[in-house]
C-alpha positions as a printed Julia matrix, in Angstrom:
247×3 Matrix{Float64}:
 112.97   12.19  -64.06
 110.48    9.8   -64.63
 109.42    8.77  -68.14
 105.83   10.02  -69.15
 103.23    7.02  -69.02
 101.53    8.79  -71.96
 102.33    8.78  -75.75
 100.94   11.85  -77.57
 100.01   10.9   -81.04
  98.43   12.73  -83.32
  96.05   11.34  -86.47
  97.8    11.07  -89.54
  95.21    9.48  -91.65
  91.7     8.19  -91.07
  89.89    5.0   -92.6
  86.39    4.96  -92.68
  84.93    1.6   -92.19
  81.84    0.47  -93.6
  78.98    2.44  -91.08
  80.68    1.36  -88.01
  83.58    3.11  -87.3
  87.44    3.6   -88.36
  91.14    3.12  -88.67
  93.4     5.87  -87.13
  96.59    5.96  -88.8
  98.98    7.81  -85.99
 102.08    9.8   -86.55
 104.8     7.79  -84.35
 105.61    3.99  -83.97
 104.78    2.04  -80.73
 106.89   -1.33  -81.06
 104.59   -3.97  -79.52
 103.8    -8.19  -79.9
 100.94   -8.72  -82.26
  97.79   -9.3   -79.89
  98.93   -6.54  -76.9
  96.57   -4.14  -76.45
  97.02    0.01  -75.46
  95.19    2.04  -73.2
  93.78    4.82  -75.2
  92.61    7.94  -73.31
  91.12   10.98  -74.24
  91.26   13.87  -71.97
  87.92   14.85  -70.18
  86.11   11.81  -71.88
  87.48    8.58  -70.84
  90.19    5.62  -71.3
  89.94    2.18  -72.61
  91.97   -0.62  -73.89
  92.3    -1.36  -77.62
  94.3    -4.0   -79.63
  97.18   -2.22  -82.14
  96.19   -3.2   -85.5
  99.48   -1.81  -86.36
 102.66   -0.93  -84.63
 104.75    0.79  -87.26
 103.1     3.72  -87.52
 100.72    3.12  -84.4
  97.25    2.04  -85.71
  93.83    1.74  -84.06
  90.62    0.15  -85.5
  87.57    1.53  -83.87
  83.97    0.51  -83.99
  81.94    3.29  -82.89
  79.71    2.15  -80.04
  80.04    4.13  -77.08
  81.13    7.99  -75.72
  84.89    7.33  -76.14
  84.89    5.43  -79.55
  82.49    7.85  -81.15
  84.67   10.6   -80.01
  87.43    8.49  -81.51
  85.88    7.9   -84.29
  85.11   12.14  -84.91
  88.61   13.06  -85.11
  90.64   14.42  -87.86
  93.53   14.85  -89.09
  95.82   15.98  -86.69
  94.01   15.78  -83.82
  95.6    14.3   -80.82
  95.0    11.13  -78.9
  96.99    9.88  -75.82
  98.27    5.88  -75.52
  99.49    3.99  -72.69
 101.02    0.69  -72.88
 101.65   -1.33  -74.6
 100.42   -4.2   -72.25
  99.32   -8.11  -71.96
 100.88  -11.11  -73.98
 100.38  -11.52  -77.93
 100.12  -14.6   -80.08
 102.28  -17.12  -79.89
 103.39  -18.45  -83.69
 102.17  -22.42  -84.12
 103.72  -23.61  -87.48
 103.24  -22.07  -90.9
  99.55  -22.25  -91.89
  97.58  -19.49  -89.84
  94.09  -19.61  -90.16
  92.5   -16.31  -88.68
  88.8   -15.6   -87.56
  88.02  -12.28  -86.78
  83.93  -11.08  -86.03
  82.96   -7.38  -85.78
  86.12   -4.9   -84.56
  87.45   -8.31  -83.04
  89.3    -8.43  -86.67
  91.99   -5.7   -85.49
  93.46   -8.12  -83.07
  94.48  -10.16  -86.08
  95.47   -7.54  -88.34
  98.95   -7.24  -87.2
  99.44  -11.36  -86.58
  98.79  -11.69  -90.06
 101.37   -8.89  -91.07
 104.3   -10.11  -88.95
 103.53  -13.93  -90.09
 103.39  -13.15  -93.72
 106.45  -10.9   -93.64
 107.86  -14.7   -91.88
 107.09  -16.23  -95.11
 103.86  -17.89  -93.44
 100.93  -18.87  -95.26
  97.95  -17.06  -93.76
  94.05  -17.45  -94.78
  91.43  -15.42  -92.84
  87.73  -15.5   -92.49
  85.72  -12.24  -91.15
  82.18  -12.07  -90.56
  79.78   -9.31  -89.33
  75.77   -9.05  -88.91
  75.74   -6.99  -92.37
  77.99   -5.43  -94.68
  78.35   -2.31  -93.03
  79.79   -3.91  -90.29
  82.71   -5.67  -91.77
  86.01   -4.24  -91.02
  89.46   -4.45  -92.11
  88.54   -6.57  -95.14
  90.6    -4.19  -97.33
  93.78   -4.58  -95.48
  93.9    -8.65  -94.57
  92.59   -8.76  -98.25
  96.73   -7.92  -99.51
  98.25  -10.39  -96.46
  95.81  -13.61  -96.85
  96.6   -16.11  -99.32
  92.78  -16.44  -98.99
  90.19  -14.26  -97.44
  86.49  -14.96  -96.61
  83.75  -12.66  -95.75
  80.6   -13.54  -94.13
  77.39  -11.88  -93.29
  74.78  -12.61  -91.23
  71.97  -11.65  -93.29
  74.03  -12.54  -96.78
  74.32   -8.45  -97.54
  78.37   -9.5   -98.55
  79.96  -12.28  -98.74
  78.81  -15.98  -97.5
  75.28  -15.72  -95.69
  75.94  -17.34  -92.34
  78.5   -17.77  -89.28
  82.03  -17.21  -90.02
  82.79  -20.23  -87.99
  80.96  -22.0   -90.44
  82.83  -20.34  -93.13
  86.34  -21.17  -91.02
  85.44  -24.97  -91.11
  86.3   -25.56  -94.2
  89.91  -24.24  -93.51
  90.63  -26.14  -90.13
  92.37  -29.3   -91.94
  94.38  -26.95  -93.19
  95.42  -24.82  -90.9
  98.38  -25.92  -88.5
  97.15  -23.11  -85.52
  93.82  -21.1   -85.62
  93.74  -17.58  -83.82
  90.27  -15.58  -83.19
  88.86  -12.88  -81.41
  85.81  -11.45  -81.37
  81.99  -11.82  -80.12
  82.34  -14.41  -76.89
  79.33  -16.17  -78.45
  81.54  -17.08  -81.05
  84.5   -18.03  -79.0
  82.88  -20.0   -76.83
  81.52  -22.02  -80.46
  85.24  -22.38  -81.19
  85.93  -23.57  -77.64
  83.12  -26.4   -78.21
  84.68  -27.23  -81.83
  88.08  -27.42  -80.18
  87.35  -30.65  -78.28
  86.17  -32.37  -81.68
  89.32  -31.34  -83.83
  90.24  -27.76  -84.4
  93.69  -27.48  -84.65
  95.88  -25.9   -81.45
  93.87  -22.26  -80.99
  94.68  -19.1   -79.17
  92.02  -16.39  -78.84
  92.07  -12.75  -77.79
  89.3   -11.77  -75.02
  88.05   -8.43  -75.0
  86.95   -7.31  -71.72
  86.18   -3.92  -69.55
  89.54   -2.76  -68.76
  89.6    -0.01  -65.89
  93.44   -0.18  -65.36
  95.13   -2.07  -68.12
  97.84   -3.65  -65.39
  96.08   -5.69  -63.21
  95.62   -3.72  -60.17
  91.46   -3.24  -60.17
  90.02   -6.97  -61.31
  87.51   -5.52  -63.35
  88.58   -7.63  -66.48
  88.52  -11.1   -64.91
  87.69  -13.98  -66.75
  87.09  -17.17  -64.5
  90.61  -17.38  -62.59
  92.44  -15.0   -64.95
  92.75  -11.5   -65.21
  92.56  -10.67  -69.33
  94.95   -7.21  -68.9
  97.88   -9.03  -66.95
  97.28  -12.82  -68.13
  96.02  -12.12  -71.85
  94.32  -10.99  -73.77
  95.62  -13.67  -75.64
  94.99  -17.14  -74.05
  95.05  -21.05  -75.44
  91.55  -21.62  -75.76
  91.82  -24.52  -72.99
  92.87  -21.65  -70.31
  89.41  -20.12  -70.71
  86.98  -22.99  -72.03
  85.71  -23.19  -68.95
  85.07  -19.51  -68.34
  83.06  -18.86  -71.63
  80.66  -21.82  -71.29
  79.48  -19.72  -67.86
  79.77  -16.06  -69.08
  80.14  -13.4   -66.4
  77.13  -11.49  -65.31
């Protein structure tokens, strides 16, 4: 008999993330590389990709921005969710001083990397930004894993006022590698900074994915398919595409 495509898991705990979403801790494990994603399905609604914020237990951090995410954010303890994967390529670890830069819900892609790096005895610093305090996600989680955590908001309602990249610049000379996920405007600015001396850098791209396995082509970024070739890329691989945004 063929193995089932989906794993059905139940919600074991719901943690509210400010005013913008939730973290769902599920009742099973789903081993993966830090940075890989799963396709999450709710029957009768739709299926979308999400990074695994943790794999033991499987955990998702979700910003409430559309029909599926709204339904996921409404789940209660004991409710079911279906996952397939993990898919894609995760983050390579380079050196022993990792600087993580997360914008908005993109910080979820960096959480498992922080956990794995810390358990391996590596040093981790993080900068996390959002438009306002209520939109900051996973600061509570990264605070326990990072030797230094900097929070920023565009409006100054929490942490430093200004962009997360501005705040992260002070830690660039310290880092052996930089890892980032967030709005493409942020990644585009980081790609342009890389040319002026940023350490080796990997980014996780977020795209609408319909299949998750490189068949439909909906998630193209230049010559790459984000689901099959990424979602993690060395920033040089996607710098041109980031500077020429897709329609």
